[in-house]
DSSP file (Angstrom, degrees, kcal/mol; ACC not computed):
  #  RESIDUE AA STRUCTURE BP1 BP2  ACC     N-H-->O    O-->H-N    N-H-->O    O-->H-N    TCO  KAPPA ALPHA  PHI   PSI    X-CA   Y-CA   Z-CA
    1    1 A M     >        0   0    0      0, 0.0     4,-2.0     0, 0.0     5,-0.1   0.000 360.0 360.0 360.0 -41.4  -32.3   21.4   -4.5
    2    2 A A  H  >  +     0   0    0      1,-0.2     4,-2.4     2,-0.2     5,-0.2   0.898 360.0  52.9 -63.3 -40.2  -34.3   18.9   -2.5
    3    3 A R  H  > S+     0   0    0      1,-0.2     4,-2.7     2,-0.2    -1,-0.2   0.904 107.9  51.5 -61.5 -40.6  -31.2   16.6   -2.3
    4    4 A G  H  > S+     0   0    0      1,-0.2     4,-2.6     2,-0.2    -1,-0.2   0.885 109.1  50.3 -62.9 -39.1  -29.2   19.5   -0.9
    5    5 A L  H  X S+     0   0    0     -4,-2.0     4,-2.3     2,-0.2    -2,-0.2   0.907 111.1  48.3 -65.7 -41.4  -31.9   20.2    1.7
    6    6 A V  H  X S+     0   0    0     -4,-2.4     4,-2.4     2,-0.2    -2,-0.2   0.934 113.4  47.3 -63.6 -45.9  -31.9   16.5    2.8
    7    7 A L  H  X S+     0   0    0     -4,-2.7     4,-2.0     1,-0.2    -2,-0.2   0.907 111.3  50.6 -63.2 -41.3  -28.1   16.5    3.0
    8    8 A L  H  X S+     0   0    0     -4,-2.6     4,-0.8     1,-0.2    -1,-0.2   0.911 110.6  50.1 -62.4 -40.9  -28.0   19.7    4.9
    9    9 A G  H >< S+     0   0    0     -4,-2.3     3,-0.7     1,-0.2     4,-0.4   0.898 109.3  51.1 -63.0 -40.7  -30.6   18.3    7.3
   10   10 A M  H >< S+     0   0    0     -4,-2.4     3,-1.4     1,-0.2    -1,-0.2   0.860 103.0  60.2 -64.0 -34.5  -28.5   15.1    7.8
   11   11 A L  H >< S+     0   0    0     -4,-2.0     3,-1.3     1,-0.3    -1,-0.2   0.752  91.4  68.2 -67.2 -22.9  -25.4   17.2    8.5
   12   12 A L  T << S+     0   0    0     -4,-0.8    -1,-0.3    -3,-0.7    -2,-0.2   0.766  97.8  53.5 -65.0 -23.9  -27.2   18.7   11.5
   13   13 A L  T <  S+     0   0    0     -3,-1.4    -1,-0.2    -4,-0.4    -2,-0.2   0.410  82.1 121.3 -91.9   1.1  -27.1   15.3   13.2
   14   14 A L    <   -     0   0    0     -3,-1.3     2,-0.2    -4,-0.2   138,-0.1  -0.389  64.3-121.7 -73.2 139.1  -23.3   14.7   12.9
   15   15 A P    >   -     0   0    0      0, 0.0     3,-0.9     0, 0.0    -1,-0.1  -0.557  19.7-129.8 -73.0 145.1  -21.1   14.2   15.9
   16   16 A G  T 3  S+     0   0    0      1,-0.2    -2,-0.1    -2,-0.2    65,-0.0   0.706 101.0  52.7 -69.6 -21.1  -18.3   16.7   16.1
   17   17 A S  T 3  S+     0   0    0      2,-0.1    -1,-0.2     0, 0.0    -3,-0.0   0.475  79.0 115.5 -98.5  -1.2  -15.5   14.2   16.6
   18   18 A A    <   -     0   0    0     -3,-0.9     2,-0.2     1,-0.1   112,-0.0  -0.329  61.7-127.1 -68.9 150.2  -16.2   12.0   13.6
   19   19 A W        -     0   0    0    131,-0.1     2,-0.3     1,-0.0    -1,-0.1  -0.644  20.7-143.8 -98.1 157.9  -13.5   11.8   10.9
   20   20 A T        -     0   0    0     -2,-0.2     2,-0.3   130,-0.1   111,-0.2  -0.741  11.5-118.4-117.6 163.8  -14.2   12.3    7.2
   21   21 A L        -     0   0    0    109,-0.9     2,-0.3   128,-0.6    90,-0.0  -0.732  35.4-171.4 -94.6 151.6  -12.9   11.0    4.0
   22   22 A E        -     0   0    0     -2,-0.3     2,-0.3     5,-0.2     5,-0.2  -0.894  16.3-160.3-139.1 167.8  -11.2   13.3    1.5
   23   23 A W  B >  S+A   26   0A   0      3,-1.6     3,-1.6    -2,-0.3   125,-0.0  -0.975  75.3   2.8-148.9 139.1   -9.8   13.5   -2.0
   24   24 A G  T 3  S-     0   0    0     -2,-0.3     3,-0.1     1,-0.3    -1,-0.0   0.818 126.9 -60.3  58.8  34.8   -7.3   15.9   -3.5
   25   25 A N  T 3  S+     0   0    0      1,-0.2     2,-0.6     6,-0.0    -1,-0.3   0.745 109.5 123.6  62.2  25.3   -6.7   17.7   -0.2
   26   26 A V  B <   -A   23   0A   0     -3,-1.6    -3,-1.6     5,-0.1    -1,-0.2  -0.967  37.0-179.6-115.4 114.4  -10.4   18.7    0.0
   27   27 A E    >>  -     0   0    0     -2,-0.6     4,-2.5    -5,-0.2     3,-2.3  -0.936  27.0-127.4-117.9 109.3  -12.0   17.5    3.2
   28   28 A P  T 34 S+     0   0    0      0, 0.0    63,-0.2     0, 0.0   121,-0.1  -0.254  96.9  23.4 -54.6 137.9  -15.6   18.2    3.7
   29   29 A G  T 34 S+     0   0    0     61,-3.0    62,-0.1     2,-0.3     3,-0.1   0.315 130.1  46.0  88.5  -8.5  -16.2   19.9    7.0
   30   30 A V  T <4 S+     0   0    0     -3,-2.3    -1,-0.1    60,-0.1    61,-0.1   0.651  86.9  81.2-128.8 -52.9  -12.6   21.2    7.2
   31   31 A T     <  -     0   0    0     -4,-2.5    59,-2.9    59,-0.1    -2,-0.3  -0.332  63.3-148.5 -70.4 143.4  -11.4   22.7    3.9
   32   32 A T  B  >  -B   89   0B   0     57,-0.2     4,-2.2     1,-0.1    57,-0.2  -0.603  27.1-104.5-108.3 168.6  -12.3   26.3    3.1
   33   33 A Q  H  > S+     0   0    0     55,-1.7     4,-2.9     1,-0.2     5,-0.2   0.907 120.4  52.9 -56.7 -44.4  -13.0   28.3   -0.1
   34   34 A S  H  > S+     0   0    0      1,-0.2     4,-2.0     2,-0.2    -1,-0.2   0.874 108.9  49.5 -64.5 -35.2   -9.6   30.0    0.1
   35   35 A E  H  > S+     0   0    0      2,-0.2     4,-1.5     1,-0.2    -1,-0.2   0.904 111.8  48.3 -68.5 -40.7   -7.8   26.6    0.4
   36   36 A V  H  X S+     0   0    0     -4,-2.2     4,-3.1     1,-0.2     5,-0.4   0.939 111.7  49.8 -63.1 -46.1   -9.7   25.2   -2.6
   37   37 A R  H  X S+     0   0    0     -4,-2.9     4,-2.2     1,-0.2    -2,-0.2   0.887 109.6  51.3 -61.1 -38.8   -8.9   28.3   -4.6
   38   38 A S  H  < S+     0   0    0     -4,-2.0    -1,-0.2    -5,-0.2    -2,-0.2   0.824 117.7  39.2 -68.9 -29.1   -5.2   28.1   -3.7
   39   39 A R  H  < S+     0   0    0     -4,-1.5    -2,-0.2    -3,-0.3    -1,-0.2   0.855 134.7  16.6 -85.2 -38.4   -5.1   24.4   -4.8
   40   40 A Y  H  < S-     0   0    0     -4,-3.1    -3,-0.2     1,-0.3    -2,-0.2   0.452  95.7-133.8-120.1  -3.8   -7.3   24.5   -7.9
   41   41 A G     <  -     0   0    0     -4,-2.2    -1,-0.3    -5,-0.4    -2,-0.1  -0.284  57.0 -17.4  79.6-169.0   -7.6   28.2   -8.9
   42   42 A A  S    S-     0   0    0      1,-0.1     2,-0.0    -4,-0.1    17,-0.0  -0.431  76.9-111.1 -71.2 144.7  -10.8   30.0   -9.9
   43   43 A P        -     0   0    0      0, 0.0    18,-0.2     0, 0.0     3,-0.1  -0.305  13.0-124.5 -73.1 160.7  -13.8   27.8  -10.8
   44   44 A T  S    S+     0   0    0     16,-1.9     2,-0.3     1,-0.3    17,-0.2   0.877  97.8  10.3 -65.8 -39.8  -15.3   27.4  -14.3
   45   45 A K  E     -C   60   0C   0     15,-1.8    15,-2.7     2,-0.0     2,-0.4  -0.998  65.4-165.1-144.4 142.1  -18.6   28.4  -12.9
   46   46 A E  E     +C   59   0C   0     -2,-0.3     2,-0.3    13,-0.2    13,-0.2  -0.998  11.0 178.7-130.2 130.4  -19.8   29.8   -9.5
   47   47 A T  E     -C   58   0C   0     11,-2.3    11,-2.9    -2,-0.4     2,-0.3  -0.960  13.3-150.5-130.4 150.8  -23.5   29.9   -8.3
   48   48 A S  E     +C   57   0C   0     -2,-0.3     2,-0.3     9,-0.2     9,-0.2  -0.884  20.9 163.4-117.5 150.7  -25.1   31.1   -5.1
   49   49 A A  E     -C   56   0C   0      7,-2.1     7,-3.4    -2,-0.3     2,-0.5  -0.966  35.9-115.3-154.8 166.6  -28.3   29.8   -3.5
   50   50 A K  E     -C   55   0C   0     -2,-0.3     2,-0.5     5,-0.2     5,-0.2  -0.956  26.5-172.5-108.2 128.2  -30.2   29.8   -0.2
   51   51 A V  E >  S-C   54   0C   0      3,-2.8     3,-2.1    -2,-0.5    -2,-0.0  -0.977  75.8 -22.9-123.1 116.4  -30.6   26.5    1.5
   52   52 A E  T 3  S-     0   0    0     -2,-0.5    -1,-0.1     1,-0.3     3,-0.1   0.864 129.7 -49.2  49.2  41.2  -32.9   26.4    4.5
   53   53 A G  T 3  S+     0   0    0      1,-0.3     2,-0.4     0, 0.0    -1,-0.3   0.406 115.6 115.3  85.3  -2.5  -32.3   30.2    4.9
   54   54 A Y  E <   -C   51   0C   0     -3,-2.1    -3,-2.8    24,-0.1     2,-0.4  -0.817  68.8-118.8-104.1 141.5  -28.5   29.9    4.6
   55   55 A D  E     -C   50   0C   0     -2,-0.4     2,-0.3    -5,-0.2    -5,-0.2  -0.644  38.9-179.2 -76.0 126.4  -26.4   31.4    1.8
   56   56 A T  E     -C   49   0C   0     -7,-3.4    -7,-2.1    -2,-0.4     2,-0.4  -0.869  14.7-153.8-124.6 160.3  -24.5   28.7    0.0
   57   57 A V  E     -CD  48  77C   0     20,-1.4    20,-3.4    -2,-0.3     2,-0.4  -0.990   1.8-159.7-134.2 142.0  -22.0   28.7   -2.9
   58   58 A Q  E     -CD  47  76C   0    -11,-2.9   -11,-2.3    -2,-0.4     2,-0.5  -0.990   4.0-163.4-124.0 129.5  -21.2   26.1   -5.5
   59   59 A W  E     -CD  46  75C   0     16,-3.0    16,-3.0    -2,-0.4     2,-0.5  -0.935   5.2-163.3-110.3 133.8  -18.0   26.0   -7.5
   60   60 A I  E     -CD  45  74C   0    -15,-2.7   -16,-1.9    -2,-0.5   -15,-1.8  -0.970   7.1-165.5-118.2 129.5  -17.8   23.9  -10.7
   61   61 A Y  E     - D   0  73C   0     12,-3.3    12,-1.9    -2,-0.5     2,-0.2  -0.914  17.2-171.7-111.9 100.7  -14.5   22.9  -12.3
   62   62 A D  E >>  - D   0  72C   0     -2,-0.7     3,-1.9    10,-0.2     4,-0.9  -0.545  38.1 -52.2 -87.8 157.6  -15.3   21.6  -15.8
   63   63 A E  T 34 S+     0   0    0      8,-1.7    -1,-0.1     1,-0.3     8,-0.1  -0.470 126.7  29.3 -58.5 132.6  -12.7   20.0  -18.0
   64   64 A P  T 34 S+     0   0    0      0, 0.0    -1,-0.3     0, 0.0     6,-0.1  -0.983 128.4  45.1 -91.0   0.0  -10.0   21.3  -18.7
   65   65 A Q  T <4 S+     0   0    0     -3,-1.9    -2,-0.3     2,-0.0     3,-0.1   0.711  94.3  97.8 -76.2 -18.5  -10.0   23.1  -15.3
   66   66 A A  S  < S-     0   0    0     -4,-0.9     3,-0.1     5,-0.2    -4,-0.1  -0.294  92.0 -88.4 -63.9 152.9  -11.1   19.9  -13.6
   67   67 A P    >   -     0   0    0      0, 0.0     3,-2.0     0, 0.0    -1,-0.1  -0.203  62.4 -73.1 -57.8 156.0   -8.3   17.9  -11.9
   68   68 A D  T 3  S+     0   0    0      1,-0.3     3,-0.1    -3,-0.1    -3,-0.0  -0.209 122.3  22.3 -51.5 137.2   -6.6   15.3  -14.1
   69   69 A G  T 3  S+     0   0    0      1,-0.2    29,-3.0    -3,-0.1     2,-0.4   0.418 103.7 105.8  85.4  -1.1   -8.7   12.3  -14.7
   70   70 A M  E <   - E   0  97C   0     -3,-2.0    -1,-0.2    27,-0.3     3,-0.1  -0.890  54.1-162.3-115.5 142.0  -12.0   14.1  -14.0
   71   71 A Y  E    S-     0   0C   0     25,-3.3    -8,-1.7    -2,-0.4     2,-0.3   0.851  85.7  -5.9 -75.9 -40.5  -14.7   15.4  -16.3
   72   72 A R  E     -DE  62  96C   0     24,-1.0    24,-2.4   -10,-0.2     2,-0.4  -0.996  53.3-158.9-156.1 147.3  -15.9   17.7  -13.6
   73   73 A M  E     -DE  61  95C   0    -12,-1.9   -12,-3.3    -2,-0.3     2,-0.4  -0.997  15.7-169.8-128.1 126.7  -15.4   18.5   -9.9
   74   74 A T  E     -DE  60  94C   0     20,-2.9    20,-3.3    -2,-0.4     2,-0.5  -0.968   0.5-169.4-119.9 130.9  -18.2   20.3   -8.0
   75   75 A I  E     -DE  59  93C   0    -16,-3.0   -16,-3.0    -2,-0.4     2,-0.5  -0.980   5.7-159.1-125.1 124.8  -17.7   21.8   -4.5
   76   76 A D  E     -DE  58  92C   0     16,-2.5    15,-3.5    -2,-0.5    16,-1.4  -0.876  11.0-160.0-101.8 132.0  -20.6   23.0   -2.4
   77   77 A F  E     +DE  57  90C   0    -20,-3.4   -20,-1.4    -2,-0.5    13,-0.2  -0.847  48.3  75.8-112.2 148.0  -19.8   25.5    0.4
   78   78 A G  E     -     0   0C   0     11,-2.7     2,-0.4     8,-0.4    10,-0.1   0.486  48.7-170.6 116.8 103.0  -21.8   26.3    3.5
   79   79 A L  E     - E   0  86C   0      7,-2.1     7,-3.0    12,-0.0     2,-0.6  -0.977  16.8-145.7-129.0 126.3  -21.9   23.9    6.5
   80   80 A L  E     + E   0  85C   0     -2,-0.4     5,-0.2     5,-0.2   -26,-0.0  -0.813  30.7 174.1 -88.8 120.4  -24.2   24.0    9.5
   81   81 A T  E >   - E   0  84C   0      3,-2.2     3,-2.0    -2,-0.6   -69,-0.1  -0.734  49.7-100.4-119.4 168.0  -22.2   22.7   12.5
   82   82 A P  T 3  S+     0   0    0      0, 0.0     3,-0.1     0, 0.0    -1,-0.0   0.797 126.2  54.4 -58.3 -25.7  -23.0   22.5   16.2
   83   83 A A  T 3  S-     0   0    0      1,-0.3     2,-0.2     3,-0.0    -3,-0.0   0.463 125.8 -88.7 -86.3  -1.8  -20.8   25.6   16.6
   84   84 A G  E <   -E   81   0C   0     -3,-2.0    -3,-2.2     2,-0.0     2,-0.4  -0.672  62.6 -33.9 123.2-178.7  -22.9   27.5   14.0
   85   85 A Y  E     -E   80   0C   0     -5,-0.2    -5,-0.2    -2,-0.2     0, 0.0  -0.633  43.3-165.6 -83.2 131.4  -23.0   28.1   10.2
   86   86 A R  E >   -E   79   0C   0     -7,-3.0    -7,-2.1    -2,-0.4     3,-1.3  -0.878   4.0-174.7-117.2  95.8  -19.7   28.2    8.4
   87   87 A P  E 3  S+     0   0C   0      0, 0.0   -30,-0.2     0, 0.0    -1,-0.1   0.737  80.9  47.2 -67.4 -24.4  -20.4   29.7    4.9
   88   88 A S  E 3  S+     0   0C   0    -11,-0.1   -55,-1.7    -9,-0.1     2,-0.4   0.292  89.1 103.3-102.2  11.3  -16.9   29.2    3.5
   89   89 A T  E <  S-B   32   0C   0     -3,-1.3   -11,-2.7   -57,-0.2   -57,-0.2  -0.753  80.6-105.5 -95.7 140.2  -16.4   25.5    4.6
   90   90 A V  E     +E   77   0C   0    -59,-2.9   -61,-3.0    -2,-0.4   -13,-0.3  -0.437  37.4 173.9 -63.6 127.0  -16.8   22.7    2.1
   91   91 A R  E     +     0   0C   0    -15,-3.5     2,-0.3     1,-0.4   -14,-0.2   0.801  67.8   9.2 -97.3 -46.1  -20.0   20.8    2.6
   92   92 A L  E     -E   76   0C   0    -16,-1.4   -16,-2.5    57,-0.1     2,-0.5  -0.992  54.3-162.1-139.5 144.7  -19.8   18.4   -0.4
   93   93 A L  E     -EF  75 148C   0     55,-2.3    55,-3.4    -2,-0.3     2,-0.5  -0.992  14.4-169.6-124.1 119.9  -17.2   17.4   -3.0
   94   94 A K  E     -EF  74 147C   0    -20,-3.3   -20,-2.9    -2,-0.5     2,-0.4  -0.952   0.8-168.7-115.4 125.3  -18.6   15.7   -6.1
   95   95 A L  E     -EF  73 146C   0     51,-3.0    51,-2.2    -2,-0.5   -22,-0.2  -0.901  12.9-166.2-110.9 140.6  -16.2   14.1   -8.6
   96   96 A E  E     -E   72   0C   0    -24,-2.4   -25,-3.3    -2,-0.4   -24,-1.0  -0.812  25.3-164.8-121.7  87.6  -17.2   12.8  -12.0
   97   97 A P  E     -E   70   0C   0      0, 0.0   -27,-0.3     0, 0.0     3,-0.1  -0.295  21.2-108.8 -76.8 156.6  -14.2   10.7  -13.0
   98   98 A K    >   -     0   0    0    -29,-3.0     3,-1.9     1,-0.2     4,-0.5  -0.434  57.0 -73.4 -73.4 156.5  -13.3    9.5  -16.5
   99   99 A P  T 3  S+     0   0    0      0, 0.0    -1,-0.2     0, 0.0     4,-0.1  -0.222 118.3  16.1 -55.0 137.0  -13.7    5.7  -17.0
  100  100 A G  T 3  S+     0   0    0      2,-0.2     3,-0.4    43,-0.1    -2,-0.0   0.311  95.4 102.1  85.5  -8.1  -11.1    3.6  -15.4
  101  101 A I  S <  S+     0   0    0     -3,-1.9     2,-0.6     1,-0.3   -31,-0.1   0.957  94.0  23.9 -72.7 -50.0   -9.8    6.3  -13.0
  102  102 A F  S    S-     0   0    0     -4,-0.5    41,-3.1    41,-0.3    -1,-0.3  -0.819  84.4-179.5-117.4  89.7  -11.7    4.9   -9.9
  103  103 A T  B  >  -J  142   0D   0     -2,-0.6     4,-2.5    -3,-0.4    39,-0.3  -0.331  45.2-100.9 -79.7 168.0  -12.3    1.2  -10.5
  104  104 A R  H  > S+     0   0    0     37,-2.4     4,-2.2     1,-0.2     5,-0.2   0.917 126.1  48.8 -53.6 -45.3  -14.1   -1.0   -8.0
  105  105 A N  H  > S+     0   0    0     36,-0.2     4,-2.9     1,-0.2    -1,-0.2   0.910 109.4  51.3 -63.9 -42.7  -10.8   -2.3   -6.9
  106  106 A T  H  > S+     0   0    0      2,-0.2     4,-2.5     1,-0.2     5,-0.2   0.902 110.0  50.2 -61.3 -41.4   -9.3    1.1   -6.5
  107  107 A I  H  X S+     0   0    0     -4,-2.5     4,-3.0     2,-0.2     5,-0.4   0.940 113.6  43.7 -63.6 -48.1  -12.2    2.3   -4.4
  108  108 A V  H  X S+     0   0    0     -4,-2.2     4,-1.7     1,-0.2    -2,-0.2   0.906 115.9  48.7 -65.3 -41.2  -12.0   -0.7   -2.0
  109  109 A D  H  < S+     0   0    0     -4,-2.9    -2,-0.2    -5,-0.2    -1,-0.2   0.891 119.7  38.2 -63.8 -38.8   -8.2   -0.4   -1.8
  110  110 A G  H  < S+     0   0    0     -4,-2.5    -2,-0.2    -5,-0.2    -3,-0.2   0.850 134.4  16.7 -83.8 -36.0   -8.4    3.3   -1.1
  111  111 A W  H  < S-     0   0    0     -4,-3.0    -3,-0.2     1,-0.3    -2,-0.2   0.423 100.0-128.5-121.4  -1.1  -11.4    3.6    1.2
  112  112 A G     <  -     0   0    0     -4,-1.7    -1,-0.3    -5,-0.4    -2,-0.1  -0.289  54.4 -22.5  86.4-172.2  -12.0    0.0    2.4
  113  113 A V  S    S-     0   0    0      1,-0.1    56,-0.0    -4,-0.1    13,-0.0  -0.595  75.5-116.0 -75.7 131.4  -15.1   -2.0    2.4
  114  114 A P        -     0   0    0      0, 0.0    14,-0.2     0, 0.0     3,-0.1  -0.225  11.4-124.2 -67.8 159.5  -18.3    0.1    2.2
  115  115 A D  S    S+     0   0    0     12,-1.9     2,-0.3     1,-0.3    13,-0.2   0.789  93.5   0.8 -72.3 -29.1  -20.8    0.2    5.0
  116  116 A S  E     -G  127   0C   0     11,-1.7    11,-2.9    49,-0.1     2,-0.3  -0.986  62.6-158.5-155.7 154.1  -23.5   -0.7    2.6
  117  117 A V  E     +G  126   0C   0     -2,-0.3     2,-0.3     9,-0.2     9,-0.2  -0.917  26.4 138.4-127.7 156.5  -23.9   -1.5   -1.1
  118  118 A G  E     -G  125   0C   0      7,-2.0     7,-2.5    -2,-0.3     2,-0.4  -0.888  43.9 -88.3-168.0-161.7  -27.0   -1.4   -3.3
  119  119 A A  E     -G  124   0C   0     -2,-0.3     2,-0.4     5,-0.3     5,-0.2  -0.992  24.3-172.8-134.9 142.2  -28.4   -0.4   -6.6
  120  120 A Q  E >  S-G  123   0C   0      3,-2.8     3,-1.5    -2,-0.4    -2,-0.0  -0.970  77.5 -18.1-136.7 118.1  -29.9    2.9   -7.8
  121  121 A E  T 3  S-     0   0    0     -2,-0.4     3,-0.1     1,-0.3    -1,-0.1   0.875 130.1 -49.0  52.0  42.2  -31.6    3.1  -11.1
  122  122 A G  T 3  S+     0   0    0      1,-0.2     2,-0.3    16,-0.0    -1,-0.3   0.508 118.8 101.5  81.1   5.5  -30.0   -0.1  -12.3
  123  123 A V  E <  S-G  120   0C   0     -3,-1.5    -3,-2.8    16,-0.0    -1,-0.2  -0.906  74.8-104.9-121.8 153.5  -26.4    0.7  -11.3
  124  124 A S  E     -G  119   0C   0     13,-0.6    12,-2.9    -2,-0.3     2,-0.3  -0.448  35.6-169.3 -75.0 145.0  -24.3   -0.4   -8.2
  125  125 A T  E     -GH 118 135C   0     -7,-2.5    -7,-2.0    10,-0.2     2,-0.4  -0.933  10.0-158.7-131.2 156.6  -23.7    2.0   -5.4
  126  126 A A  E     -GH 117 134C   0      8,-2.1     8,-2.9    -2,-0.3     2,-0.4  -0.999   7.3-161.1-136.2 137.3  -21.5    2.0   -2.3
  127  127 A F  E     -GH 116 133C   0    -11,-2.9   -12,-1.9    -2,-0.4   -11,-1.7  -0.974   5.7-170.2-125.2 130.5  -22.0    4.0    0.8
  128  128 A Y  E >>  - H   0 132C   0      4,-3.3     3,-2.3    -2,-0.4     4,-1.9  -0.981  17.0-150.3-117.9 119.5  -19.4    4.9    3.5
  129  129 A R  T 34 S+     0   0    0     -2,-0.5    23,-3.5     1,-0.3    -1,-0.1   0.759  94.6  71.6 -60.1 -23.6  -20.7    6.5    6.7
  130  130 A E  T 34 S-     0   0    0     21,-0.2  -109,-0.9     2,-0.1    -1,-0.3   0.604 131.4 -73.6 -69.8  -9.2  -17.3    8.2    7.0
  131  131 A G  T <4 S+     0   0    0     -3,-2.3    18,-1.6     1,-0.3     2,-0.3   0.766  92.4 108.9 124.5  42.6  -18.4   10.4    4.1
  132  132 A L  E  <  -HI 128 148C   0     -4,-1.9    -4,-3.3    16,-0.2     2,-0.4  -0.975  31.0-177.3-147.4 133.0  -18.4    8.8    0.7
  133  133 A F  E     -HI 127 147C   0     14,-2.0    14,-2.9    -2,-0.3     2,-0.4  -0.999  15.1-167.0-126.1 127.4  -21.1    7.7   -1.7
  134  134 A V  E     -HI 126 146C   0     -8,-2.9    -8,-2.1    -2,-0.4     2,-0.5  -0.944  12.0-163.9-121.1 133.9  -20.1    6.1   -5.0
  135  135 A V  E     -HI 125 145C   0     10,-2.7     9,-3.3    -2,-0.4    10,-1.6  -0.979  18.2-154.2-113.0 124.1  -22.2    5.3   -8.1
  136  136 A L  E     - I   0 143C   0    -12,-2.9     7,-0.3    -2,-0.5   -33,-0.1  -0.524  23.8 -95.0 -93.8 162.9  -20.6    2.8  -10.5
  137  137 A D    >   -     0   0    0      5,-2.7     3,-1.8    -2,-0.2   -13,-0.6  -0.128  49.2 -90.4 -66.9 173.2  -21.1    2.5  -14.2
  138  138 A K  T 3  S+     0   0    0      1,-0.3    -1,-0.1   -15,-0.1    -2,-0.1   0.782 129.9  53.0 -60.8 -27.6  -23.7    0.0  -15.6
  139  139 A E  T 3  S-     0   0    0      3,-0.1    -1,-0.3   -16,-0.0   -16,-0.0   0.634 109.6-125.2 -80.7 -13.7  -21.0   -2.7  -15.7
  140  140 A G  S <  S+     0   0    0     -3,-1.8    -2,-0.1     2,-0.2   -36,-0.1   0.684  82.0 105.7  79.0  18.9  -20.1   -2.1  -12.1
  141  141 A N  S    S+     0   0    0      1,-0.2   -37,-2.4   -38,-0.1     2,-0.3   0.834  73.2  29.3-100.2 -38.0  -16.5   -1.6  -12.9
  142  142 A S  B    S-J  103   0D   0    -39,-0.3    -5,-2.7   -38,-0.1   -39,-0.2  -0.941  77.8-109.3-130.8 146.6  -15.7    2.2  -12.6
  143  143 A A  E     + I   0 136C   0    -41,-3.1   -41,-0.3    -2,-0.3    -7,-0.3  -0.507  25.3 179.1 -69.9 137.8  -17.1    5.1  -10.6
  144  144 A V  E    S+     0   0C   0     -9,-3.3     2,-0.3     1,-0.4    -8,-0.2   0.598  76.4  20.2-106.8 -24.4  -19.1    7.6  -12.5
  145  145 A T  E     - I   0 135C   0    -10,-1.6   -10,-2.7   -49,-0.2     2,-0.4  -0.989  60.2-176.5-145.7 136.3  -19.9    9.8   -9.5
  146  146 A M  E     -FI  95 134C   0    -51,-2.2   -51,-3.0    -2,-0.3     2,-0.6  -0.988   8.1-167.5-132.0 123.2  -18.2   10.1   -6.1
  147  147 A I  E     -FI  94 133C   0    -14,-2.9   -14,-2.0    -2,-0.4     2,-0.4  -0.949   2.8-163.8-116.7 118.3  -19.7   12.4   -3.5
  148  148 A F  E     +FI  93 132C   0    -55,-3.4   -55,-2.3    -2,-0.6   -16,-0.2  -0.833  20.4 156.7-100.2 136.7  -17.6   13.2   -0.4
  149  149 A S        -     0   0    0    -18,-1.6  -128,-0.6    -2,-0.4   -57,-0.1  -0.884  49.6 -75.1-143.6 171.8  -19.4   14.6    2.7
  150  150 A P  S    S-     0   0    0      0, 0.0  -121,-0.1     0, 0.0  -130,-0.1  -0.312  79.1 -65.5 -61.1 163.8  -18.8   14.9    6.4
  151  151 A P        -     0   0    0      0, 0.0   -21,-0.2     0, 0.0   -22,-0.1  -0.152  52.8-136.6 -54.5 147.7  -19.6   11.6    8.2
  152  152 A Q        -     0   0    0    -23,-3.5   -21,-0.1   -24,-0.1  -141,-0.1  -0.898  16.1-120.0-110.0 135.6  -23.2   10.4    8.1
  153  153 A P        -     0   0    0      0, 0.0     2,-0.2     0, 0.0     5,-0.1  -0.358  35.9 -97.3 -70.3 153.1  -24.9    9.0   11.1
  154  154 A E    >   -     0   0    0      6,-0.2     3,-2.2     1,-0.1     6,-0.2  -0.525  54.0 -94.3 -67.4 136.0  -26.3    5.4   11.0
  155  155 A E  T 3  S+     0   0    0      1,-0.3    -1,-0.1    -2,-0.2     3,-0.1  -0.289 107.6   7.2 -57.9 128.1  -29.9    5.6   10.2
  156  156 A G  T 3  S+     0   0    0      1,-0.2     2,-0.3    -3,-0.1    -1,-0.3   0.499 119.1  80.0  80.8   4.5  -32.1    5.6   13.3
  157  157 A T  S <  S-     0   0    0     -3,-2.2     2,-0.5     3,-0.1    -1,-0.2  -0.871  71.8-130.2-135.7 169.7  -29.1    5.9   15.7
  158  158 A K  S    S-     0   0    0     -2,-0.3    -3,-0.1    -3,-0.1  -144,-0.0  -0.806  88.1 -33.1-123.1  89.0  -26.8    8.5   17.1
  159  159 A G  S    S+     0   0    0     -2,-0.5     2,-0.0     1,-0.2  -145,-0.0   0.665  86.2 161.4  80.0  17.5  -23.2    7.3   16.7
  160  160 A A        -     0   0    0     -6,-0.2    -1,-0.2     1,-0.1    -6,-0.2  -0.349  48.9-101.7 -68.4 153.1  -23.9    3.5   17.2
  161  161 A T        -     0   0    0      1,-0.1    -1,-0.1    -2,-0.0     2,-0.1  -0.633  41.8-125.6 -75.8 126.0  -21.2    1.1   15.9
  162  162 A P        -     0   0    0      0, 0.0    -1,-0.1     0, 0.0    -8,-0.0  -0.361  15.9-118.7 -73.7 152.1  -22.3   -0.4   12.6
  163  163 A S        -     0   0    0      1,-0.1     0, 0.0   -48,-0.1     0, 0.0  -0.531  50.0 -78.8 -79.8 157.3  -22.5   -4.1   12.0
  164  164 A P        -     0   0    0      0, 0.0    -1,-0.1     0, 0.0   -49,-0.1  -0.315  51.3-135.8 -60.1 136.8  -20.3   -5.4    9.2
  165  165 A P        -     0   0    0      0, 0.0   -49,-0.1     0, 0.0   -50,-0.1  -0.406  29.8 -86.4 -85.7 166.2  -21.7   -4.7    5.8
  166  166 A P        -     0   0    0      0, 0.0     2,-0.0     0, 0.0     0, 0.0  -0.553  61.1-102.0 -66.0 138.8  -21.8   -7.2    2.9
  167  167 A P        -     0   0    0      0, 0.0     2,-0.9     0, 0.0   -52,-0.1  -0.326  15.9-131.5 -70.4 144.2  -18.5   -6.8    1.1
  168  168 A L        -     0   0    0    -54,-0.1     2,-0.1    -3,-0.1   -42,-0.0  -0.854  39.5-136.9 -86.2 106.6  -18.0   -4.9   -2.1
  169  169 A Q        -     0   0    0     -2,-0.9     2,-0.2     1,-0.1   -61,-0.1  -0.381   3.8-123.5 -73.7 140.8  -16.1   -7.6   -4.0
  170  170 A K              0   0    0      1,-0.1    -1,-0.1    -2,-0.1     0, 0.0  -0.541 360.0 360.0 -73.4 148.2  -13.1   -6.8   -6.1
  171  171 A K              0   0    0     -2,-0.2    -1,-0.1   -30,-0.1    -2,-0.0   0.404 360.0 360.0-106.9 360.0  -13.4   -8.0   -9.6
């Protein structure tokens, strides 16, 4: 819940013209609940919550309802924008892929060099300000979690051009 509050707070700072990254025709900040339902059907599980006073909804697609190659797909709806709150708009898309589906090479080929790389709890991570956070397996070869969001501002700035990050090397 705290992570959701932090992410919602970060989304308040987003510029309206920034572009986002997407997967499976789900683009955070653009795609709606009805579009997700038409592409993927009814979710395995649906939960509602209040985040900073706003009604939010989370849809979970567990295997076998998850898209091919995924253990689970989780979609959070409810996005605060400069134009107001949009309860049926995708805020976050979380994928939990099976091993080998999104390798380090596939990620770099598909989304480019990340804006930053690091480690979290002993595993490698990659961050793209355009809206993607990746957690790799302990070997650093395959994604175990991919979180798509609207673009994220550079820390401490408002829309500044980032300096080149250290490269996420292909293996």
